[in-house]
C-alpha positions as CSV (number, residue, x, y, z in Angstrom):
1,X,-54.9,-8.0,-26.9
2,X,-56.5,-7.8,-30.3
3,X,-53.6,-6.5,-32.5
4,X,-56.1,-5.1,-35.0
5,X,-56.8,-2.5,-32.4
6,X,-53.2,-1.3,-32.7
7,X,-53.6,-0.5,-36.4
8,X,-57.0,1.2,-35.8
9,X,-55.3,3.3,-33.0
10,X,-52.6,4.2,-35.5
11,X,-55.1,5.5,-38.0
12,X,-56.7,7.6,-35.3
13,X,-53.3,9.0,-34.3
14,X,-52.4,9.9,-37.8
15,X,-55.7,11.7,-38.2
16,X,-55.2,13.6,-35.0
17,X,-51.7,14.7,-35.9
18,X,-52.7,15.9,-39.4
19,X,-55.7,17.8,-38.1
20,X,-53.4,20.0,-36.0
21,X,-50.5,20.1,-38.4
22,X,-51.0,19.0,-42.1
23,X,-47.2,18.9,-42.5
24,X,-46.5,16.9,-39.4
25,X,-45.2,13.7,-41.0
26,X,-43.4,15.6,-43.7
27,X,-41.5,17.4,-41.0
28,X,-40.9,14.2,-39.1
29,X,-39.3,12.7,-42.2
30,X,-36.7,15.4,-42.4
31,X,-34.7,13.9,-39.5
32,X,-34.4,14.0,-35.8
33,X,-32.7,16.5,-33.5
34,X,-33.4,15.4,-29.9
35,X,-31.6,17.2,-27.0
36,X,-32.2,14.3,-24.6
37,X,-31.0,10.7,-24.4
38,X,-33.3,8.7,-22.1
39,X,-32.0,5.3,-20.7
40,X,-34.9,3.6,-19.0
41,X,-36.2,0.2,-17.9
42,X,-38.0,-2.1,-20.3
43,X,-41.0,-2.3,-17.9
44,X,-44.2,-1.8,-19.8
45,X,-45.4,0.9,-17.3
46,X,-42.5,3.2,-18.0
47,X,-43.3,4.9,-21.2
48,X,-40.5,7.4,-21.8
49,X,-42.0,10.1,-24.0
50,X,-45.5,9.9,-22.4
51,X,-44.3,10.4,-18.8
52,X,-42.2,13.4,-19.8
53,X,-45.0,14.9,-22.0
54,X,-42.7,14.7,-25.1
55,X,-43.4,13.5,-28.6
56,X,-41.7,11.9,-31.6
57,X,-38.4,13.5,-32.4
58,X,-37.8,15.0,-29.0
59,X,-36.1,12.2,-27.1
60,X,-33.7,9.4,-28.1
61,X,-34.6,6.3,-26.1
62,X,-32.8,3.1,-25.0
63,X,-34.5,0.7,-22.6
64,X,-33.3,-2.5,-21.0
65,X,-34.0,-4.5,-17.8
66,X,-33.4,-2.2,-14.8
67,X,-31.9,0.7,-16.9
68,X,-28.4,-0.6,-16.8
69,X,-25.3,1.0,-18.4
70,X,-22.8,-1.8,-18.7
71,X,-19.5,-1.1,-20.5
72,X,-19.4,-4.4,-22.4
73,X,-23.1,-4.2,-23.6
74,X,-22.6,-3.1,-27.2
75,X,-26.2,-2.2,-27.5
76,X,-26.3,0.5,-24.8
77,X,-22.8,1.7,-25.6
78,X,-23.7,2.1,-29.3
79,X,-26.8,4.1,-28.3
80,X,-24.8,6.3,-26.0
81,X,-22.0,7.0,-28.6
82,X,-24.5,7.7,-31.4
83,X,-26.6,10.0,-29.3
84,X,-23.7,11.9,-27.9
85,X,-21.3,12.0,-30.9
86,X,-23.8,12.1,-33.8
87,X,-27.1,13.6,-32.5
88,X,-25.2,15.9,-30.1
89,X,-27.7,15.5,-27.3
90,X,-27.3,18.0,-24.4
91,X,-28.6,15.8,-21.6
92,X,-28.4,12.1,-20.8
93,X,-30.9,10.7,-18.3
94,X,-30.8,7.4,-16.5
95,X,-34.4,6.8,-15.3
96,X,-35.2,4.0,-12.9
97,X,-38.6,3.3,-11.3
98,X,-39.9,2.0,-8.0
99,X,-41.3,-1.6,-8.0
100,X,-38.7,-2.5,-10.5
101,X,-38.8,-6.3,-11.2
102,X,-35.2,-6.4,-12.3
103,X,-34.0,-5.0,-9.0
104,X,-36.2,-7.3,-7.0
105,X,-35.0,-10.3,-9.0
106,X,-31.4,-9.4,-8.4
107,X,-32.1,-9.7,-4.6
108,X,-33.4,-13.3,-4.9
109,X,-31.2,-16.2,-3.9
110,X,-32.1,-18.1,-7.0
111,X,-30.6,-19.3,-10.2
112,X,-32.3,-17.2,-12.9
113,X,-30.4,-18.7,-15.9
114,X,-29.4,-16.3,-18.6
115,X,-30.4,-13.3,-16.4
116,X,-27.7,-14.2,-13.9
117,X,-24.8,-12.2,-15.5
118,X,-27.1,-9.2,-16.2
119,X,-28.5,-9.1,-12.6
120,X,-25.0,-9.5,-11.2
121,X,-24.4,-5.9,-12.1
122,X,-27.3,-4.9,-9.8
123,X,-26.0,-7.2,-7.1
124,X,-22.7,-5.3,-7.4
125,X,-24.5,-2.1,-6.6
126,X,-25.9,-3.7,-3.5
127,X,-22.4,-4.9,-2.5
128,X,-21.0,-1.3,-2.9
129,X,-23.8,0.1,-0.7
130,X,-24.6,-2.8,1.5
131,X,-24.0,-1.0,4.8
132,X,-26.6,1.6,4.0
133,X,-29.0,-0.9,2.5
134,X,-28.7,-3.4,5.3
135,X,-29.5,-0.7,7.8
136,X,-33.0,-0.2,6.2
137,X,-35.3,-2.6,8.1
138,X,-38.4,-2.2,5.8
139,X,-37.9,-4.5,2.8
140,X,-39.9,-2.3,0.3
141,X,-38.0,0.8,1.4
142,X,-34.7,-1.1,0.9
143,X,-35.7,-2.0,-2.6
144,X,-36.7,1.6,-3.3
145,X,-33.4,2.8,-2.1
146,X,-31.6,0.2,-4.2
147,X,-33.5,1.5,-7.2
148,X,-32.1,5.0,-6.5
149,X,-28.6,3.8,-5.9
150,X,-28.7,1.7,-9.1
151,X,-29.6,4.8,-11.0
152,X,-26.7,6.6,-9.3
153,X,-24.2,3.9,-10.3
154,X,-25.4,3.8,-13.9
155,X,-24.9,7.5,-14.1
156,X,-21.3,7.0,-12.8
157,X,-20.9,4.3,-15.5
158,X,-21.9,6.9,-18.1
159,X,-19.4,9.4,-16.7
160,X,-16.7,6.8,-17.1
161,X,-17.1,6.8,-20.9
162,X,-14.9,8.8,-23.2
163,X,-17.9,10.0,-25.2
164,X,-19.5,11.6,-22.2
165,X,-16.3,13.1,-20.8
166,X,-15.4,14.7,-24.2
167,X,-18.9,16.1,-24.7
168,X,-19.0,17.5,-21.2
169,X,-15.6,19.2,-21.8
170,X,-16.5,20.5,-25.3
171,X,-20.1,21.5,-25.0
172,X,-21.3,21.0,-21.4
173,X,-23.3,17.8,-21.7
174,X,-24.7,16.7,-18.3
175,X,-25.8,13.3,-17.0
176,X,-29.0,13.2,-14.8
177,X,-30.5,10.5,-12.6
178,X,-34.2,10.2,-12.2
179,X,-36.7,7.8,-10.7
180,X,-40.3,7.3,-11.9
181,X,-42.7,6.6,-9.1
182,X,-45.2,4.2,-10.6
183,X,-47.5,4.7,-7.6
184,X,-48.0,8.4,-8.1
185,X,-46.7,9.1,-11.6
186,X,-44.1,11.6,-10.4
187,X,-40.7,12.0,-11.8
188,X,-38.1,12.4,-9.1
189,X,-34.8,14.1,-9.8
190,X,-32.0,12.5,-7.7
191,X,-29.9,15.6,-8.3
192,X,-26.8,13.7,-9.3
193,X,-23.8,15.9,-8.8
194,X,-22.1,15.4,-12.2
195,X,-19.0,17.5,-11.4
196,X,-18.4,15.7,-8.1
197,X,-18.6,12.2,-9.6
198,X,-16.5,13.3,-12.6
199,X,-13.8,14.7,-10.3
200,X,-14.0,11.5,-8.1
201,X,-13.3,9.1,-10.9
202,X,-11.0,11.1,-13.2
203,X,-7.8,9.7,-11.6
204,X,-8.7,6.2,-12.9
205,X,-11.3,6.8,-15.6
206,X,-9.9,9.8,-17.4
207,X,-10.2,8.8,-21.0
208,X,-10.4,12.1,-22.9
């Protein structure tokens, strides 16, 4: 890739924005007020704003390998707390995607070095749901289902946090689980039952 092209594209983008709204960047500089926190995968095919048809200022984004929400990851926890407590987002979305390299890597019987502790969290998802997953004969369909279950478990991890519990109680914040189908471009809502999961975990994870 010729990086000079990036700066030329930037000039074109600026021109296009100013042609429709001369005050676009002045407004952008006033601050952000997104209603949505999007936690997605670092995969280069999963461009958060673009696949949702949203633009700058409309969504707060965090991305990592396999869209994980791990309680001891200060990066994602800082993002969640800032988005929920400071930006006052109304929705938090965990969005996985089919053909996820992180999910497939977690299923390898191989030493992947520094990735091992990260991928172990995905292997834990497989362990929790192994009866269902092992019953799926087709390997690709099994991976697709693990992608969905991983999204589900990361939503549960969000619901375990004090910030999300408090925001749900005080202003109705909701956690959603989506999957992006890279083969069709479709966003799939897994219809995570927020209240069910919240009620299921409150005996142990009630923090607020």
